[in-house]
Backbone of each chain as ProteinMPNN parsed JSONL, in Angstrom:
{"seq_chain_A": "SQELEQSPQSLIVQEGKNLTINCTSSKTLYGLYWYKQKYGEGLIFLMMLQKGGEEKSHEKITAKLDEKKQQSSLHITASQPSHAGIYLCGAVYMNYGGSQGNLIFGKGTKLSVKP", "coords_chain_A": {"N_chain_A": [[14.356, 16.01, 1.637], [16.467, 18.379, 3.649], [18.105, 20.006, 2.213], [16.894, 20.541, -0.125], [14.206, 22.479, -0.962], [10.972, 22.63, -2.019], [8.155, 24.54, -3.258], [4.607, 25.733, -4.104], [3.468, 23.324, -1.303], [1.301, 22.146, -2.388], [-1.091, 23.042, -4.778], [-4.008, 24.537, -6.483], [-5.475, 24.861, -9.523], [-7.443, 26.655, -11.816], [-8.392, 25.739, -14.915], [-6.397, 26.594, -17.775], [-5.304, 28.426, -16.321], [-2.208, 29.997, -15.814], [0.842, 28.656, -13.672], [3.38, 28.536, -11.526], [5.873, 26.562, -10.117], [8.264, 26.435, -7.556], [11.678, 25.357, -6.615], [14.284, 25.399, -4.292], [17.36, 25.501, -3.545], [19.764, 24.811, -0.671], [22.412, 25.024, -1.195], [24.901, 25.398, -3.722], [23.834, 23.779, -6.867], [24.909, 21.151, -8.742], [23.47, 19.863, -10.895], [20.139, 20.057, -11.945], [17.056, 18.103, -11.924], [13.792, 17.691, -12.856], [10.663, 16.097, -12.437], [7.655, 14.459, -13.11], [5.106, 12.883, -11.365], [2.34, 10.864, -11.459], [-0.599, 9.685, -9.78], [-0.099, 6.342, -8.245], [1.733, 5.946, -10.302], [4.795, 5.388, -11.951], [7.755, 7.743, -11.658], [8.068, 10.418, -14.075], [10.303, 11.453, -16.36], [10.937, 15.225, -16.822], [12.516, 17.542, -17.363], [16.184, 18.303, -17.618], [18.327, 20.289, -15.83], [21.375, 22.391, -15.908], [23.184, 24.134, -16.245], [24.156, 27.643, -14.949], [21.388, 29.895, -15.594], [20.319, 28.677, -17.387], [17.378, 27.855, -19.522], [14.758, 25.605, -20.323], [12.091, 24.179, -22.16], [9.293, 22.21, -22.769], [6.552, 21.554, -24.819], [4.063, 23.047, -23.235], [5.242, 23.595, -20.817], [8.112, 25.007, -18.778], [11.108, 25.202, -17.539], [13.607, 26.838, -15.452], [16.81, 27.62, -14.356], [18.349, 29.414, -11.914], [20.903, 32.238, -11.963], [22.761, 31.781, -10.058], [22.476, 29.001, -9.481], [20.953, 27.962, -7.475], [18.623, 27.693, -7.127], [15.138, 26.834, -8.893], [12.58, 26.969, -11.088], [9.478, 26.003, -12.33], [7.27, 26.136, -14.657], [4.07, 26.605, -15.762], [1.899, 27.023, -18.561], [-1.261, 28.249, -19.617], [-2.601, 25.834, -17.829], [-3.799, 22.325, -17.886], [-6.169, 19.765, -17.546], [-4.848, 17.526, -17.629], [-2.298, 18.031, -16.857], [-2.372, 17.835, -14.158], [-1.057, 16.265, -11.343], [1.56, 15.035, -9.233], [4.824, 17.118, -8.882], [8.189, 16.772, -8.704], [11.313, 17.779, -7.667], [14.639, 17.118, -8.409], [17.677, 17.15, -7.119], [21.397, 17.217, -7.598], [24.232, 17.052, -6.223], [27.866, 18.324, -5.924], [29.897, 15.933, -4.159], [32.416, 16.33, -1.567], [34.937, 15.273, -2.586], [34.903, 15.524, -4.981], [33.715, 14.068, -6.507], [30.313, 13.313, -8.275], [27.271, 13.395, -6.604], [24.363, 11.608, -5.125], [21.28, 11.599, -6.739], [19.054, 13.65, -5.049], [15.718, 14.333, -3.703], [12.958, 17.015, -3.805], [10.256, 17.375, -1.895], [7.839, 17.574, -3.158], [5.422, 18.6, -5.099], [1.938, 19.005, -5.436], [-0.404, 19.161, -7.693], [-3.434, 20.336, -8.615], [-5.861, 20.415, -11.495], [-8.612, 22.294, -12.004], [-11.25, 21.609, -14.105]], "CA_chain_A": [[15.709, 16.512, 2.336], [16.15, 19.752, 3.667], [18.655, 20.963, 1.385], [16.259, 20.987, -1.043], [12.737, 22.762, -0.687], [9.719, 22.758, -3.237], [7.076, 25.265, -2.942], [3.85, 25.793, -2.675], [3.271, 22.033, -1.259], [-0.245, 21.802, -2.895], [-1.631, 24.099, -5.659], [-5.109, 24.304, -7.154], [-5.95, 26.137, -10.504], [-8.579, 26.77, -12.729], [-7.824, 25.114, -16.336], [-6.304, 27.785, -18.648], [-4.553, 29.559, -15.863], [-0.605, 29.689, -15.443], [1.445, 28.617, -12.751], [4.869, 28.376, -11.427], [6.115, 25.656, -8.967], [9.664, 26.423, -7.023], [12.549, 24.28, -6.0], [15.304, 26.027, -3.949], [18.641, 24.507, -2.931], [20.712, 25.506, 0.373], [23.811, 25.081, -1.478], [24.987, 25.202, -5.228], [23.564, 22.727, -7.41], [25.467, 20.655, -9.934], [22.502, 19.65, -11.75], [18.641, 19.916, -11.404], [15.828, 17.252, -12.696], [12.123, 18.023, -13.017], [9.809, 15.058, -12.767], [6.18, 14.367, -12.929], [4.501, 11.772, -11.2], [0.756, 10.82, -11.441], [-0.928, 8.821, -8.497], [-0.018, 5.007, -8.672], [2.537, 5.448, -11.247], [6.028, 6.051, -11.546], [8.074, 9.261, -12.207], [8.23, 10.525, -15.857], [11.445, 12.556, -16.753], [10.471, 16.349, -17.503], [13.754, 18.091, -17.958], [17.115, 18.638, -16.636], [19.156, 21.577, -16.116], [22.569, 22.116, -15.528], [24.221, 25.454, -16.697], [23.414, 28.782, -14.898], [20.43, 30.684, -16.279], [19.814, 27.596, -18.714], [16.098, 27.612, -19.578], [14.189, 24.772, -21.133], [10.675, 24.297, -22.682], [8.503, 21.056, -23.564], [5.258, 21.992, -24.808], [3.429, 24.319, -22.327], [6.032, 23.446, -19.424], [9.371, 25.544, -18.995], [11.924, 25.124, -16.387], [14.646, 27.598, -15.468], [17.874, 27.203, -13.176], [19.035, 30.638, -11.857], [22.545, 32.022, -12.424], [23.568, 31.207, -9.024], [22.401, 27.388, -9.64], [20.367, 27.541, -6.247], [16.91, 27.88, -7.408], [14.503, 26.408, -10.238], [11.136, 27.36, -11.35], [8.97, 25.108, -13.202], [6.188, 27.22, -15.099], [2.801, 26.009, -16.77], [0.993, 27.816, -19.261], [-2.346, 27.683, -19.948], [-2.773, 24.506, -17.449], [-4.784, 21.483, -18.648], [-6.416, 18.64, -16.613], [-3.654, 16.374, -17.668], [-1.148, 18.383, -15.987], [-2.121, 17.25, -12.765], [-0.165, 15.344, -10.558], [3.041, 15.526, -8.45], [5.964, 17.561, -9.615], [9.263, 16.613, -7.826], [12.521, 18.551, -8.216], [15.625, 16.288, -7.989], [19.194, 17.748, -7.258], [22.619, 16.348, -7.857], [25.264, 18.07, -5.66], [29.391, 17.445, -5.806], [30.445, 15.506, -2.834], [33.522, 17.059, -1.114], [35.801, 14.482, -3.083], [34.818, 16.1, -6.068], [32.472, 13.345, -7.45], [29.021, 13.475, -8.319], [26.581, 12.917, -5.657], [23.331, 10.905, -5.806], [20.135, 12.468, -6.77], [18.133, 13.939, -3.62], [14.361, 14.839, -4.285], [12.493, 17.579, -2.986], [9.055, 16.434, -1.571], [6.847, 17.322, -4.317], [4.403, 19.649, -5.423], [0.541, 18.185, -5.628], [-0.874, 20.108, -8.787], [-4.792, 19.65, -9.327], [-6.279, 21.776, -12.374], [-10.149, 21.929, -12.312], [-11.855, 22.171, -15.216]], "C_chain_A": [[15.522, 17.801, 2.571], [16.847, 20.621, 3.056], [18.093, 21.406, 0.234], [14.633, 21.412, -0.603], [12.014, 23.19, -2.199], [8.566, 23.6, -2.547], [6.252, 25.785, -4.12], [4.037, 23.917, -2.841], [2.268, 21.379, -2.295], [-0.547, 23.154, -3.817], [-3.165, 23.482, -6.588], [-5.269, 25.336, -7.841], [-6.795, 25.987, -11.337], [-8.13, 26.298, -13.985], [-7.874, 26.266, -17.059], [-5.551, 28.536, -17.673], [-3.102, 28.913, -15.857], [-0.298, 29.323, -14.052], [2.69, 28.331, -12.563], [4.929, 27.475, -9.702], [7.972, 26.109, -8.708], [10.308, 25.246, -6.603], [13.881, 24.953, -5.704], [16.273, 25.256, -2.918], [19.238, 25.505, -1.659], [21.993, 25.626, -0.196], [23.811, 25.006, -3.33], [24.738, 23.973, -5.807], [24.441, 22.25, -8.564], [24.494, 20.102, -11.041], [20.856, 19.314, -10.815], [17.705, 19.191, -12.415], [14.429, 17.927, -12.211], [11.48, 16.55, -13.441], [8.466, 15.144, -12.378], [5.795, 12.986, -12.449], [2.97, 11.623, -11.048], [0.353, 9.288, -10.713], [-1.083, 7.228, -8.829], [0.895, 4.592, -9.655], [4.027, 6.053, -10.715], [6.398, 7.499, -11.843], [8.443, 8.968, -13.667], [9.134, 11.847, -15.725], [10.654, 13.814, -17.361], [11.903, 17.001, -18.524], [14.641, 17.99, -17.007], [18.054, 19.581, -16.823], [20.333, 21.233, -15.32], [23.496, 23.339, -15.293], [23.346, 26.628, -15.791], [22.662, 29.796, -15.561], [19.916, 30.08, -17.423], [18.023, 27.67, -18.496], [15.558, 26.574, -20.382], [12.68, 24.466, -21.304], [10.271, 22.887, -23.48], [7.081, 21.451, -23.515], [4.804, 23.176, -23.947], [4.302, 24.167, -21.012], [7.618, 23.851, -19.815], [9.821, 25.545, -17.436], [13.252, 25.965, -16.57], [15.534, 27.385, -14.16], [18.582, 29.077, -13.263], [20.511, 30.849, -12.047], [23.304, 31.746, -11.333], [23.365, 29.658, -8.88], [21.749, 27.386, -8.177], [19.234, 27.377, -6.177], [16.671, 27.586, -9.015], [13.497, 26.68, -10.23], [10.579, 26.299, -12.488], [7.315, 25.888, -13.724], [5.225, 26.631, -16.141], [2.158, 26.94, -17.314], [-0.152, 27.364, -19.854], [-2.813, 26.012, -19.708], [-3.679, 23.638, -17.972], [-4.789, 20.537, -17.644], [-5.296, 17.712, -16.502], [-2.51, 16.821, -17.373], [-1.193, 17.816, -14.625], [-1.383, 16.151, -12.557], [0.637, 15.834, -9.492], [4.018, 16.029, -9.111], [7.15, 17.298, -8.383], [10.456, 17.211, -8.47], [13.475, 17.189, -7.965], [16.893, 16.963, -8.041], [20.346, 16.868, -7.148], [23.619, 17.65, -7.121], [26.933, 17.389, -5.789], [29.822, 17.252, -4.377], [32.047, 16.242, -2.91], [34.912, 16.017, -1.937], [36.002, 14.988, -4.85], [33.794, 15.091, -7.297], [31.214, 13.522, -7.396], [28.028, 12.849, -7.183], [25.602, 12.165, -6.086], [22.249, 12.039, -5.728], [19.139, 12.618, -5.527], [16.923, 14.907, -4.306], [13.978, 15.705, -3.048], [10.921, 16.881, -2.742], [7.974, 16.718, -2.101], [5.766, 18.372, -3.961], [2.933, 19.016, -5.867], [-0.058, 19.394, -6.548], [-2.443, 19.45, -9.111], [-5.438, 21.182, -10.308], [-7.969, 20.929, -12.531], [-10.563, 22.562, -13.351], [-13.105, 23.07, -15.463]], "O_chain_A": [[14.67, 18.457, 1.973], [16.578, 21.821, 3.111], [18.509, 22.37, -0.408], [13.956, 20.626, 0.059], [12.448, 23.855, -3.14], [8.137, 23.335, -1.424], [6.855, 26.247, -5.089], [4.461, 23.289, -3.811], [2.438, 20.311, -2.883], [-0.161, 24.252, -3.416], [-3.33, 22.394, -7.139], [-5.277, 26.482, -7.393], [-6.903, 24.809, -11.68], [-6.96, 26.675, -14.055], [-8.887, 26.959, -17.158], [-5.006, 29.504, -18.204], [-2.839, 27.71, -15.886], [-1.126, 29.643, -13.199], [3.246, 27.796, -13.522], [4.334, 27.668, -8.642], [8.781, 26.067, -9.635], [9.689, 24.236, -6.266], [14.647, 25.135, -6.65], [16.028, 24.643, -1.879], [19.168, 26.734, -1.693], [22.751, 26.412, 0.371], [22.867, 24.625, -4.022], [25.354, 23.01, -5.351], [24.687, 23.113, -9.406], [24.985, 19.943, -12.159], [20.54, 18.748, -9.768], [17.58, 19.594, -13.571], [14.264, 18.607, -11.197], [11.715, 15.973, -14.503], [8.114, 15.823, -11.413], [6.144, 11.998, -13.096], [2.435, 12.499, -10.367], [0.802, 8.171, -10.971], [-2.001, 6.826, -9.545], [1.055, 3.417, -9.988], [4.366, 6.738, -9.749], [5.573, 8.338, -12.205], [8.865, 7.974, -14.258], [8.844, 12.919, -15.194], [9.83, 13.623, -18.256], [12.181, 16.963, -19.723], [14.368, 17.706, -15.841], [18.6, 19.72, -17.918], [20.485, 20.35, -14.476], [24.326, 23.486, -14.396], [22.116, 26.639, -15.828], [23.328, 30.647, -16.151], [19.247, 30.644, -18.29], [17.51, 27.54, -17.385], [16.055, 26.681, -21.503], [12.06, 24.577, -20.246], [10.78, 22.523, -24.54], [6.465, 21.658, -22.469], [5.337, 24.272, -24.121], [3.844, 24.797, -20.058], [8.271, 23.349, -20.729], [9.141, 25.797, -16.441], [13.925, 25.872, -17.597], [15.047, 27.035, -13.085], [19.062, 29.71, -14.204], [21.287, 29.916, -12.254], [24.49, 31.465, -11.505], [24.139, 29.071, -8.123], [22.266, 26.449, -7.569], [18.72, 26.901, -5.164], [17.388, 27.838, -9.983], [13.101, 26.732, -9.066], [11.289, 25.882, -13.402], [6.394, 26.05, -12.923], [5.608, 26.233, -17.241], [1.758, 27.83, -16.564], [-0.204, 26.322, -20.507], [-3.179, 25.191, -20.549], [-4.536, 24.207, -18.648], [-3.816, 20.334, -16.918], [-4.889, 17.217, -15.451], [-1.552, 16.076, -17.583], [-0.2, 17.386, -14.038], [-1.106, 15.264, -13.365], [0.43, 16.903, -8.919], [4.259, 15.397, -10.14], [6.918, 17.644, -7.225], [10.608, 17.16, -9.69], [12.992, 16.256, -7.325], [17.202, 17.395, -9.151], [20.214, 15.778, -6.593], [23.667, 18.837, -7.445], [27.157, 16.179, -5.753], [30.056, 18.156, -3.575], [32.668, 16.586, -3.915], [36.02, 16.384, -1.546], [36.944, 14.83, -5.627], [33.369, 15.335, -8.427], [30.832, 13.967, -6.314], [28.163, 11.643, -6.973], [25.62, 11.865, -7.28], [22.237, 13.031, -5.0], [18.502, 11.645, -5.124], [17.047, 15.841, -5.099], [14.294, 15.532, -1.871], [10.543, 15.928, -3.423], [6.972, 16.181, -1.628], [5.396, 18.814, -2.874], [3.022, 18.426, -6.944], [-0.149, 20.523, -6.066], [-2.642, 18.378, -9.683], [-5.475, 22.379, -10.022], [-8.37, 19.821, -12.885], [-10.382, 23.753, -13.604], [-13.397, 23.419, -16.607]]}, "seq_chain_B": "NAGVTQTPKFQVLKTGQSMTLQCAQDMNHNSMYWYRQDPGMGLRLIYYSASEGTTDKGEVPNGYNVSRLNKREFSLRLESAAPSQTSVYFCASSLTGNLQETQYFGPGTRLLVL", "coords_chain_B": {"N_chain_B": [[9.748, -1.861, -25.65], [9.701, -2.656, -22.498], [10.508, -1.128, -20.407], [11.194, -0.091, -17.212], [10.481, -2.394, -14.618], [8.403, -3.829, -12.031], [7.771, -5.929, -9.442], [5.934, -7.179, -6.617], [3.003, -5.434, -7.66], [1.449, -4.656, -5.162], [1.675, -5.346, -1.947], [0.971, -6.757, 1.424], [2.217, -7.317, 4.619], [3.124, -9.04, 7.622], [4.468, -7.945, 10.714], [7.982, -8.799, 11.186], [7.987, -10.667, 8.872], [9.244, -11.698, 5.707], [10.156, -10.328, 2.69], [10.846, -10.043, -0.63], [11.372, -7.598, -3.148], [10.975, -7.242, -6.606], [12.836, -5.984, -9.449], [12.977, -4.966, -12.725], [14.746, -4.083, -15.627], [14.649, -3.57, -19.13], [16.256, -1.997, -20.814], [19.124, -2.29, -21.212], [20.678, -1.004, -19.296], [23.114, 0.305, -17.277], [23.165, 1.363, -14.442], [21.323, 0.831, -11.35], [18.629, 1.531, -9.305], [17.253, 1.841, -5.85], [14.489, 3.34, -4.496], [12.553, 4.809, -1.659], [9.135, 6.059, -1.121], [7.705, 8.304, 0.988], [4.907, 9.827, 2.412], [5.381, 13.538, 2.883], [8.175, 13.476, 2.987], [9.223, 13.0, 0.855], [11.107, 11.337, -1.938], [13.738, 8.951, -1.088], [16.766, 7.555, -1.279], [17.604, 4.351, -1.108], [19.238, 1.802, -1.757], [21.828, 1.341, -4.341], [22.884, 0.378, -7.413], [25.512, 0.74, -9.219], [26.962, -0.35, -11.566], [27.026, -3.862, -12.92], [27.226, -6.338, -10.523], [28.202, -4.574, -8.485], [27.071, -3.111, -5.737], [25.838, -0.151, -3.469], [25.049, 1.579, -0.641], [22.533, 3.922, 0.043], [20.628, 6.702, 1.064], [19.042, 5.76, 3.249], [19.591, 3.011, 4.118], [19.29, 0.956, 6.012], [17.924, -2.134, 7.471], [17.414, -3.259, 4.848], [18.306, -5.13, 2.068], [20.293, -5.831, -0.87], [20.472, -7.117, -4.01], [22.325, -7.591, -7.06], [21.215, -8.944, -9.216], [21.806, -9.673, -12.358], [22.84, -8.152, -14.796], [20.109, -6.675, -15.825], [18.25, -7.276, -13.41], [17.686, -6.157, -10.202], [17.289, -6.675, -6.95], [15.242, -5.848, -4.036], [15.494, -6.577, -0.767], [13.654, -7.102, 2.389], [14.422, -8.152, 5.209], [13.258, -8.581, 7.718], [10.392, -7.444, 8.038], [9.386, -4.265, 9.288], [6.763, -2.171, 10.71], [7.559, 0.685, 10.127], [8.48, 0.087, 7.759], [6.445, 0.571, 6.001], [5.67, 1.885, 3.017], [5.824, 3.265, -0.467], [7.902, 1.868, -2.966], [10.507, 2.699, -5.441], [11.726, 1.626, -8.196], [14.914, 2.48, -9.728], [16.51, 3.065, -13.096], [19.261, 3.883, -14.63], [21.5, 5.102, -17.578], [24.477, 5.123, -17.426], [24.718, 6.1, -14.941], [25.751, 8.671, -14.731], [25.283, 12.499, -14.753], [24.121, 13.345, -17.06], [22.371, 11.511, -18.069], [19.183, 10.556, -17.501], [17.353, 9.152, -14.803], [15.187, 6.433, -15.269], [12.204, 5.433, -14.023], [10.261, 2.869, -12.479], [6.759, 1.82, -11.995], [6.351, 1.506, -9.359], [5.79, -0.331, -5.995], [3.682, -0.985, -3.844], [3.882, -1.034, -0.288], [2.464, -2.849, 2.68], [3.052, -2.947, 5.972], [1.874, -4.582, 8.61]], "CA_chain_B": [[10.67, -2.233, -24.35], [8.766, -2.188, -21.195], [11.131, -0.116, -19.713], [11.444, -0.835, -15.841], [9.002, -3.333, -14.51], [8.335, -4.021, -10.691], [6.601, -6.777, -8.959], [4.76, -7.235, -7.1], [2.388, -3.89, -7.165], [1.003, -4.334, -3.861], [1.887, -6.406, -0.811], [0.661, -6.564, 2.578], [3.222, -8.356, 5.499], [3.078, -8.932, 8.9], [5.787, -7.537, 11.203], [8.744, -9.882, 11.025], [7.969, -11.598, 7.557], [10.493, -11.351, 4.941], [9.93, -10.365, 1.452], [12.023, -9.685, -1.719], [10.937, -6.92, -4.215], [11.725, -7.597, -7.937], [12.918, -5.117, -10.527], [14.001, -5.575, -14.213], [14.857, -3.29, -16.957], [15.122, -4.143, -20.4], [16.95, -0.898, -21.529], [20.541, -2.351, -21.067], [21.264, 0.359, -18.315], [24.28, -0.203, -16.261], [23.057, 1.725, -13.074], [19.99, 0.821, -10.881], [18.387, 2.238, -7.929], [15.895, 1.714, -5.205], [13.778, 4.453, -3.632], [11.475, 4.852, -0.803], [8.663, 7.26, -1.089], [6.694, 8.535, 2.127], [4.47, 11.264, 2.449], [6.198, 14.412, 3.796], [9.893, 13.197, 3.0], [10.018, 12.675, -0.646], [11.62, 9.956, -2.29], [14.864, 8.861, -0.544], [17.555, 6.604, -2.088], [18.026, 3.097, 0.044], [20.482, 1.33, -2.498], [21.944, 1.689, -5.615], [24.347, -0.583, -8.128], [26.334, 1.442, -10.115], [27.226, -1.722, -12.037], [26.637, -5.177, -12.552], [28.406, -6.856, -9.495], [28.573, -3.643, -7.302], [25.868, -2.215, -4.696], [26.141, 0.995, -2.393], [24.314, 2.309, 0.303], [22.049, 5.351, -0.194], [20.489, 7.454, 2.145], [18.267, 5.025, 4.112], [19.704, 1.598, 3.893], [19.116, -0.057, 7.247], [16.651, -2.761, 7.422], [17.422, -3.696, 3.724], [19.349, -5.806, 1.486], [19.915, -5.955, -2.34], [21.254, -7.883, -5.046], [22.241, -7.164, -8.393], [21.54, -10.335, -10.008], [22.608, -9.563, -13.303], [22.441, -6.61, -15.453], [18.823, -6.661, -16.034], [17.48, -7.211, -12.333], [18.226, -5.654, -8.978], [16.45, -6.926, -5.781], [15.328, -5.403, -2.672], [14.918, -7.61, 0.63], [13.109, -6.735, 3.827], [14.457, -9.6, 5.982], [12.236, -8.84, 9.118], [9.589, -6.232, 7.817], [8.587, -3.315, 10.368], [5.688, -1.044, 10.413], [8.049, 1.88, 9.471], [8.98, 0.033, 6.241], [5.666, 0.644, 4.934], [6.001, 2.874, 2.181], [5.919, 2.793, -1.746], [9.001, 1.594, -3.32], [10.385, 2.676, -6.521], [13.144, 1.114, -8.744], [15.023, 2.931, -11.209], [17.842, 2.703, -13.81], [19.946, 4.919, -15.844], [22.564, 4.238, -18.732], [25.834, 4.971, -16.698], [24.874, 6.871, -13.601], [26.009, 10.173, -14.598], [24.134, 13.227, -14.391], [23.721, 13.52, -18.224], [21.426, 10.182, -18.262], [18.084, 10.727, -16.598], [16.771, 7.728, -14.424], [13.678, 5.838, -15.784], [11.132, 4.705, -12.929], [9.427, 1.874, -12.327], [5.582, 2.015, -11.405], [5.998, 1.29, -7.725], [5.564, -1.413, -5.355], [3.157, -0.267, -2.294], [3.964, -2.033, 0.611], [1.903, -2.288, 4.037], [3.636, -3.983, 6.954], [0.991, -4.448, 9.736]], "C_chain_B": [[9.17, -1.984, -23.294], [9.067, -1.197, -20.263], [11.557, -0.899, -18.206], [10.062, -1.577, -15.198], [9.421, -3.883, -12.867], [7.283, -5.1, -10.431], [7.056, -6.756, -7.443], [4.398, -5.537, -7.115], [1.995, -3.799, -6.082], [1.306, -5.323, -2.872], [1.418, -5.885, 0.59], [1.511, -7.469, 3.519], [2.684, -8.067, 6.728], [4.251, -8.566, 9.445], [6.708, -8.779, 11.492], [8.936, -10.619, 9.812], [9.011, -10.662, 6.721], [9.791, -11.417, 3.477], [10.99, -9.91, 0.272], [11.205, -9.126, -2.751], [11.787, -6.981, -5.476], [11.805, -6.388, -8.888], [13.786, -5.474, -11.52], [14.134, -4.633, -14.896], [15.185, -3.974, -17.885], [15.897, -2.93, -21.596], [18.636, -0.961, -21.824], [21.266, -1.377, -20.472], [22.182, -0.398, -17.404], [23.709, -0.003, -14.739], [21.634, 1.535, -12.912], [19.723, 1.091, -9.38], [16.969, 1.732, -7.077], [15.629, 2.984, -4.228], [12.747, 3.964, -3.077], [10.725, 6.231, -1.122], [7.607, 7.436, 0.023], [6.204, 9.86, 2.41], [5.105, 12.109, 3.526], [7.704, 14.229, 3.645], [10.112, 12.799, 1.698], [10.192, 11.343, -0.895], [13.329, 10.062, -1.574], [15.594, 7.769, -1.131], [18.115, 5.379, -0.879], [19.261, 2.316, -0.325], [20.654, 1.481, -3.793], [23.308, 0.752, -6.326], [24.827, 0.489, -9.067], [26.769, 0.491, -11.645], [26.831, -2.968, -11.744], [27.725, -5.723, -11.399], [28.836, -5.731, -8.281], [27.116, -3.01, -6.861], [26.467, -1.0, -3.562], [25.175, 1.634, -1.706], [23.835, 3.857, 0.085], [21.785, 5.723, 1.296], [19.941, 6.883, 3.607], [18.414, 3.459, 4.152], [19.129, 0.311, 4.759], [17.622, -0.74, 7.162], [16.459, -3.453, 5.92], [18.724, -4.414, 3.295], [18.914, -5.743, 0.171], [20.714, -6.796, -2.787], [20.952, -7.617, -6.325], [22.418, -8.587, -9.061], [22.001, -10.495, -11.314], [22.496, -8.291, -14.023], [21.111, -5.756, -15.452], [18.275, -6.351, -14.406], [18.366, -7.032, -11.067], [17.07, -5.706, -8.094], [16.286, -6.179, -4.858], [14.731, -6.564, -1.634], [14.796, -7.148, 1.703], [13.499, -8.37, 4.509], [13.566, -9.918, 6.895], [11.661, -7.558, 8.958], [9.303, -5.631, 9.336], [7.511, -2.385, 9.795], [6.502, 0.099, 9.655], [8.576, 1.577, 8.171], [7.914, -0.022, 5.267], [5.527, 1.782, 4.046], [5.585, 2.325, 0.296], [7.241, 3.019, -2.451], [9.405, 1.68, -4.886], [11.82, 2.191, -6.769], [13.208, 2.116, -9.759], [16.084, 2.767, -11.925], [18.144, 3.843, -14.809], [21.152, 4.207, -16.836], [23.904, 3.985, -17.779], [25.728, 5.682, -15.281], [25.25, 8.439, -13.425], [25.295, 11.208, -14.841], [23.353, 13.563, -15.877], [22.567, 12.516, -18.761], [20.528, 10.628, -17.372], [17.791, 9.44, -16.085], [15.3, 7.689, -14.627], [13.317, 5.482, -14.27], [10.349, 3.856, -13.115], [7.888, 2.165, -11.961], [5.455, 1.685, -10.274], [5.777, 0.207, -7.404], [5.163, -0.771, -3.813], [2.859, -1.561, -1.379], [3.414, -1.754, 2.059], [2.24, -3.112, 4.948], [2.502, -3.327, 8.363], [1.576, -4.822, 11.037]], "O_chain_B": [[8.103, -1.379, -23.401], [8.304, -0.567, -19.531], [12.096, -2.001, -18.107], [8.886, -1.253, -15.363], [10.551, -4.269, -12.568], [6.202, -5.192, -11.012], [8.177, -6.433, -7.051], [5.144, -4.627, -6.752], [2.105, -2.64, -5.681], [1.023, -6.439, -3.308], [1.486, -4.685, 0.858], [1.503, -8.626, 3.1], [1.946, -7.113, 6.973], [5.238, -8.806, 8.75], [6.187, -9.758, 12.026], [10.004, -11.211, 9.657], [9.432, -9.518, 6.894], [9.037, -12.326, 3.131], [12.028, -9.363, 0.644], [10.383, -9.849, -3.314], [13.008, -6.821, -5.486], [10.747, -5.792, -9.091], [14.88, -6.034, -11.448], [13.113, -3.981, -14.677], [15.93, -4.944, -17.741], [16.017, -3.032, -22.817], [19.302, -0.107, -22.408], [22.303, -0.909, -20.942], [21.983, -1.508, -16.911], [23.736, -0.921, -13.918], [20.793, 1.833, -13.759], [20.514, 0.881, -8.461], [15.915, 1.348, -7.583], [16.413, 3.464, -3.409], [12.049, 3.051, -3.518], [11.324, 7.284, -1.339], [6.622, 6.699, -0.03], [6.917, 10.844, 2.612], [5.352, 11.742, 4.675], [8.419, 14.98, 4.309], [11.177, 12.256, 1.403], [9.657, 10.396, -0.319], [13.982, 11.106, -1.577], [14.844, 6.892, -1.559], [18.91, 5.614, 0.032], [20.182, 2.126, 0.47], [19.67, 1.76, -4.478], [24.41, 0.547, -5.816], [23.907, 1.029, -9.682], [26.777, 1.063, -12.736], [26.374, -3.302, -10.65], [28.931, -5.49, -11.48], [29.619, -5.976, -7.364], [26.27, -2.533, -7.617], [27.523, -1.148, -2.947], [24.396, 2.32, -2.368], [24.61, 4.807, -0.023], [22.345, 5.339, 2.323], [20.23, 7.313, 4.724], [17.42, 2.735, 4.214], [18.716, -0.798, 4.419], [16.547, -0.198, 6.905], [15.461, -4.151, 5.739], [19.822, -4.383, 3.851], [17.736, -5.641, -0.174], [21.633, -7.258, -2.111], [19.828, -7.437, -6.793], [23.462, -9.173, -9.347], [22.661, -11.516, -11.507], [21.869, -7.391, -13.466], [20.999, -4.56, -15.183], [17.89, -5.206, -14.169], [19.458, -7.569, -10.88], [16.053, -5.036, -8.274], [17.328, -5.573, -4.609], [13.711, -7.238, -1.779], [15.814, -6.676, 2.21], [12.925, -9.435, 4.281], [13.077, -11.035, 7.064], [12.154, -6.584, 9.527], [9.059, -6.319, 10.327], [7.447, -1.963, 8.641], [6.078, 0.43, 8.548], [9.061, 2.453, 7.456], [8.045, -0.425, 4.112], [5.176, 2.801, 4.64], [5.157, 1.216, -0.024], [7.702, 4.155, -2.56], [8.825, 0.919, -5.661], [12.784, 2.25, -6.006], [12.3, 2.578, -10.45], [16.913, 2.14, -11.265], [17.398, 4.484, -15.549], [21.557, 3.045, -16.787], [24.295, 2.864, -17.455], [26.733, 5.769, -14.576], [25.13, 9.179, -12.448], [24.245, 10.797, -15.336], [22.191, 13.969, -15.898], [21.941, 12.761, -19.793], [20.995, 11.145, -16.357], [17.949, 8.507, -16.873], [14.446, 8.521, -14.318], [14.202, 5.277, -13.44], [9.571, 4.032, -14.053], [7.941, 3.25, -11.381], [4.285, 1.489, -9.947], [5.506, -0.569, -8.321], [5.895, -0.283, -2.952], [2.13, -2.546, -1.498], [3.725, -0.724, 2.657], [1.715, -4.22, 4.831], [2.378, -2.208, 8.861], [0.901, -4.743, 12.063]]}, "name": "protein", "num_of_chains": 2, "seq": "SQELEQSPQSLIVQEGKNLTINCTSSKTLYGLYWYKQKYGEGLIFLMMLQKGGEEKSHEKITAKLDEKKQQSSLHITASQPSHAGIYLCGAVYMNYGGSQGNLIFGKGTKLSVKPNAGVTQTPKFQVLKTGQSMTLQCAQDMNHNSMYWYRQDPGMGLRLIYYSASEGTTDKGEVPNGYNVSRLNKREFSLRLESAAPSQTSVYFCASSLTGNLQETQYFGPGTRLLVL"}
């Protein structure tokens, strides 16, 4: 969706290096999800952020939502080959009627980690 | 628990053929979804079912029909397949469809329409 842009489209890093993936929205988010997908498999839920300025961590992965709730970043510390895959952000917006909209996904960031 | 299961895993169809993609979840979730994933397009919602007995169109419903057979099962039907429907199809489910519950995804069905 043009409402949600992910960058970079692909990323190759050396094992042990840190990296950041960004997800930018053209309008205020109601909520933001991060998923990981391995080739040939479904999506695995990582984290969900809803409050401006919120930050969550799971093992070596940290996700933040900015104060304006229009951008989120996913940071991986000391990357490992097991981190390789496609990372997708998913956004929920409020409809004009005030109801919660459906989940809209970014196009994904393909991460490769070289041993 | 198996989570969300999908059948078949792979399928090749000729243009004009019909087929049904099956999805089942054993998590007692109320809401179920069908997405397609295409290169450069990301995941797009085809149809969803907020609860048993209800279905609604998503972003790209044309050429598809769905049936919420019961609480566990949500099928996606292609009546007359077209090459543009070549894609990877994912089924997902969530407890209530509210933001606070995440969606759990199946492993996907890879469909090639010749």
